[in-house]
N, C-alpha and C positions, 0 to 999 in steps of 0.2 A: 195285244190283249191290253185294254184300257178300261178305265171305269167310266161309266157314262150314265147319265139320267135317262138318256132316250135310248132307243133300240138300234143298236149299231151291230153290224155282223163283225163277229169277232171280238166283241167287247163285253165286259161284264156290264150288267145292267142292275142299278140297285134294286132289289127285290121287294123292299118295303117302302113306305112313306117316308119323306125326308124329316128328321127330327134333329134336335140339338146333340151335339156330341156329349157323351156322358163319361164318368169316371166312377165305375161301380164299385170298385175296392176301395177308393176313398171314402165313398159313403158308408162303408162298413168299418172305417177307422183304420184303413190301410194305407200308409203314405208312399208314394214314390214308386208304386209298381205299375203305372200305365202301360210300361213297354211289354209286359205279359198278360195284359188283361184279356187280350183276344184269345191266346190259346188256353188260358184257364176257363174262359167261358165257354170256350169250344169243348172241352173236357167234360163241363158240366152238363151241356146239350146232349153229347154222344154217350155219356157214362163210361168213356175209355179210361183205364187205369192211368194215373198220373203219378209221376216222380219230380219231385222238388229237389234240386241240389244247390247248395249254398254254404257259404262258411256260417259258424256259428253266429247267433244274434241277428241273422238276416230275417227273420220271423217267418220262418217256414211253417212251424207247428201253429203259430198264431194265426197265420192265413188260412190254413185249413180248418181250423178250429171256429174261427169267425164265419167263414162260408158256410160250414155244417150248421152252426147255430141260426144262421140267416134263414136257411132253408128249413129249419125246425126237423133236422134229422136225428134220429136215434143213431148215435155214432159211438164207436169204441176208440180209444187212443192208446196205442201199445208201444212201449219202448222195447223195440225188437232186439236190442242188444242184451236185454234181460229176459227175454221173453221164453216161456216153456209152453209146450204144445197143451197142457192142461190149462193154461191160462186163456187159451182160445176156445176150445170146445167143452171145458169142464171136465169133471171126472167120470170116466166110463163105469157103467154099472150092467152087468148081464141082466137082461128083462126075462120073465118067466116064459116067453115065448120063444126065447133063444136068440132075439135081437139084443144089440148093444144100445143102451139107453145112456144119456149123459146128464150127470147132475149139474146144472146150470148155475152159474154165479152172476152176479151183476156184471162182470168183466168179459163173460163169455161172448162170443161172436153171433150167437143166435139171435135172431130179431134185429139186428143192426141193419141200418140203412146205409151207413158210411163206416169204413175202417180207416185208420191213420196208422201206418207202420212207419214210426219214426226210428232214426238210426238204423235203416235196414241194412246198411253197409258194414255195420258192425255185429251183425247177426250171425249166429252160429250157422255152418253149412247145412246142418240137419235139419234146422229150423226154416232156413231159407228154402230148402226143398219141401217144406210142408206148406210154406206161403205161397208157393209157385201155382199150385191149382186154385187158390183164393183169388190171386190177382189174375190168373188168366181165364177161369171160367167159372168164377164165383162158386166153387165147389171145395168141401172140406170132408175129407175120409169118404170122398165119393158122392156126398150128399150136397144137393143144390141149396145153397143158401138164396131163398127166394126174395127175400127182402132186400138183400144186399145190392145196391145200385152202383155206389161209388167206392173204388178201391184206389187208396191214395199213400203215398210213401214220401220220406224225407231221408236225405243223407248229407254229409258232408262231401266236398270233393274227394275222391281217393287219391292216395299218393301213387305218382308214376315217375318213370325216369325223365319224362319230358316236362314236368310240370311240378315245380319247387313249391307250389301253393297248395299241394294235397296235405291231407290229414294222415299222419302215421297209422292210426288206429282205423281208418276209414278204407276198408279193402274194396277193390273192384268187384263189381256185380258179376256173377257169372252171365256169359254172353246169352244164354237161352233167357234167363230171367230178365235182364236188361230189355231184351227184344220184346218182351211181353208188355211193358209200359209203353203205350201209344205215345204218350206225351211225357218228355224229359225236359223240363224248363229249368234253366239257370236263374236264380234269384238275383236281381239287380245289386250291385255293390254301393257301399255308401258313397264312393267318389262319382257314382252315376246320378246321384239325386241333386237335384237344383238346390242352390242355397236356401229357397223358401222350403222346400221339402225337408231339408236337413233340419231347419229350426222347427218345423212342424213334428218331427219325430222325436226331437229332444223334448218338446213340450208335451208330447201326446200323453194321454191317460186313458186307463181303461174304462170306457164308458159303455152301457149296454147298447145293443144295436135297436136303432129306432124302427118301429113296425113299418113306416112308410119307406126305410131304406131296405128292409128285407123284402117288401112288396114288390119294391122296384125291381131288385134282383130276379125275382120270379118272372116279373114281366118282361125282363130282358132275356131271359132263357126261352120263354115262349116266342118272343119276337124272332130269337135267332133261329130257333126250330122252323118258323115259317120260311126265313129265308133261306136256309139250308134245303128245304123242299125245292124252292125256286131255283136255286143254283143247280141242284142234282138234275132237274128237268132240263134246264138249258145249257149249262156248261161242263157236263162231266165228261165229255169226250174229250174236249181241248185240255182239261185237267189231267186227265189220263195220260194224254201226249207229253203234257209237261212233265209228269211224273216219271214216264218212260225214258224222257230224254236227260232229264237231270241226274236220275239214278246211273245211266250210263257215263255221263260226264264226271260224276262225283268217284266213280270206279276208275277211270281214267286218271284222276288225281290222287288215287290211293285209299278211297274211302268206299268200301263195299258195303252195300245193304242187301239184306236178305228179300226173298221173295215177299215173305210175310210183312217185313217193314215198307216194301214197296206199296202194298196194298193199305198199310196203316197210313203211310204218307198221302196217298190219294185221298183217304176219307179225311184226315187232317187238313188238307189244304181246302177241301170244300167247307169243312166246319168253321176253320178259322176265318175264311173269307166271310163266311155268314155272320161270324161273331163281330168281326171287325166292321162290317157295315152297320151292324145293329149299334155298336158302340159309337162309331163315328161314321155317317154317310158320305163323307169326303175322303174314306180311305181310298188309297192306290191300291188296286189288285196286287200290284207287284211287290209293295211293301207287305201286304197280309200274306201273300204266298212265300216270301223270303221268312216272315215271322213263323209261318207253318213249318217250313223247311228246318230252320234252326231247333224248333220244339220238337222234331220229329227224330232226331239222332240218337241213338242209343250210345253211342261211343262214348260220350261224357261218363256216363255211369260206369262204364269198363276201363276208365282211367287211359283213355286213347285220346290222343289230340286230334281235332280236325282243323285243316288249315283253312282259316276264314277268307283269306285271299282267294284260295281255290274253290271255297263254297260260294261266295259271292259271283266268281266267274261262272261257275257252272249254273247258278240261278238266272244270270243275265242272259247267257246263252240259250237256256231252254225257255225262258219267257220270250226271247226273239223269235223262235221259232216256233211258239206254239200253235200257230193257225196253219202250219204245214198240213198238207194232206198224208195220209197214212202212205201212200206210194210214191212220195215225193223222195227223190234220191238224197237230198240232204239229211232227211230223217234217218235213212239208212247208214249215212255216213256217220252222223252224230252218235248213233246207238252201237256202232261197230265196236267188237270188243277190244281191238288192239289198234295202235296208230298206224302199223303197216298196212292193215286193212283199211283203215281210212284214207290213206293215200291211194289205194288200189281203186277205192270206189270213187275217189274224187276225180282220178285221172280218167275212168271209163264215162263219168257224167259230164259229157261233152258240152252241155248247156249251161254248166255253173258260170255265173258271172265272175269276172277276173278277180275283183275283191273277194268274193266267197271262196273261191278256189285257192287264192294266196293265203287266206288267213287259215283254212282247213290245213293246207299243206305246211305252213309255217309252224302251227301248232303241234302237227303230227309229227314233224321232224325234230322238234325240241324234246318229244318226250321218248323218241327213240333212243336206244343205247349205242355207244360207239361201235361201229361196224355195221350195224343195221341201218343207221343213219346215211352212212356214206353209200350203202348199197340202194337206199332208196333215192337219193340224189342221181345215181346213174341210171335209175328207172326214170325219173323226170326228164332227163337228157336224150335217152334212147327212145322214148315215146313221143318227144316234141312237146311234152306238157309244160316244160319250163318256159316255153312262149307264151303260156296261159297266167304266169305269174306277174305281179306287179315289179316294177323296176327294183326296188330296194331288195325284195326277197329273191328276185332272179340274180342280182348281183351277188349276194350273199351264197347262193347255190352254185353260181358260176365260179367263185373262188375256190369253193369245196372240190367242183368237179375236175377243175384244172389241176390240182394236187392228185386226184384218183386217175386222171387220163395219161398223166406224164409221169416218169419215175421221179420221185422227189430227190433232190440233192442236198445233202446237209452234211454237216461234219461236226462231231462232238467228241471230246476228250473223255473217256469214263475210266475211272481206275476200279480195280476188282473189289475194292470196298464200297463203291458207290452201289446203291440199291439197283439204279437203273443199268448196271453192268449185266446183272442176271436177266434182266427184262430184254436187254437187247439181245443177248444169247438165246432167249426162247422165241423172241421174234423171227431170228434166223432158223431157227430149228423148223418153226412152223411154216415159213416161206418155202423151205426146201422140200416140203411135201407136196407142193402144187405142180401140176403138170406144164411145163414151159410150152407145150404145144395146144394148150387150152387158152383161146383169147380171154376167157374170163379171168383166167388166173394171173394175168398183168394187172387187171383192175383191182383184183383182191390184194395182190402183193403191194400194189402202190398204195392202196387205202391204209392198209396196216403199217406200212412204212412211215407214211405221213402222218398218221396218229402219234407213232412214237416219235418223231421229229418235233412234234407240237407239245410234247410232254403230256399227251393223253393217256398214256400207257403207263403206269407207274410201277405195276408189279407183273411178274410172269402171268400171274392168274388174269390180271386185265388185259394181256395180249393174248391168252387164250379164249377169253369170253369175246373179245372183239373179231377174232378171227373166225370163231364158230358163227357168230351173229351174222357177220357179213356173208358167209357161204349159204347160211339158213335164209336170210332175208333175199339175196340175190335169186336164189332158186325159187322161192314162194313167188317172187313178184314176175320172174319170166313165164312160170307156169300159169299165172292168172292173166298174163297179157293176152 
């Protein structure tokens, strides 16, 4: 899928007339944020809940306030760490007809077009629960906030075991609350600014927003809406296939997304592409889609790390296969829930090119645990599928199969104080349970003994896991063959 000014099958076509690239945040006095302009504009177009995550002093509140001011919104800014529910709704007072009325204050949420919940990660759990329906469905106490279009929040990175840059007082958001923010955007760091941008920030002053710049943002929003309608009409199926594939690939790498998040990701990819095209007509659809993907993951708000290498690999893979038909075997392989299932499907897909089959097999083998990996290699040889691998991967598989097909010969001196002594004892106990008259038992025994000889099994528990994994995978693959 590629960007094109002309109509090309399987490619994005710019839905709007070509214009010069813009930097709309800079026009509002916000410097250094060009990398997040597209998802922020997409959030304005769709009205989807937006969460900004960044260190202190990264202009989260300033950004949201300037945008609300430019759009002439009646907005409320709340410090969620100090928030009481009465601050939101006013003071309850029973009415004469038995209904509950609220004595409003200038700070209450009624009549607001936008709300900013600052420091939401420092908010008390009971208040977070009350903010949930506001963010999710624009309701408070079951009442629809009819004028409320934008729900925005900001927080510092939460502390986590994997991230030393988190803030001790910033708690990870509840998974359900984090999942209600369609856009979760990381603020750029100081070292990501160009030298010119750094100087501009240092010398910046708080000037009023010029009417021409406010009007420009309004026109850019309308322009993006037009582009979004065109993309929805022409490219929704391809983007849906991208989302289906990338969600499956992310799950393979340990990042699981909910069905709701998959739907949000689909809408975000459409909206961010439309926004990116409106900002810069020369935008690469792949870059815009990656930007949407990064801005659509709730894990950061939960204090969970997302491996960026795996994220980028999943994106590239999904983009590569975006034009596959729904019944194409590669799509079924990529979306399979386990690496073992992907190998089984790839073996059955006899028309796969050697390069495609080799890459799928290599990736799946790398993800399989010890024991299951050896069983999968046996399956490749027994079905003859090893002949469909390219030379380098076939050679690696051949070395592993040689150790499984023949009893390994090795000699090690282990003292009782050595942890591997107990592991070897457990290996022998497990192998003694195999039926010597079963041809599969020899492969099973050779695989486990070889893993021990190569120091792949460090504990008795490792031996037990690999022993069971080989048995389960071998049975599953033979049944499916």
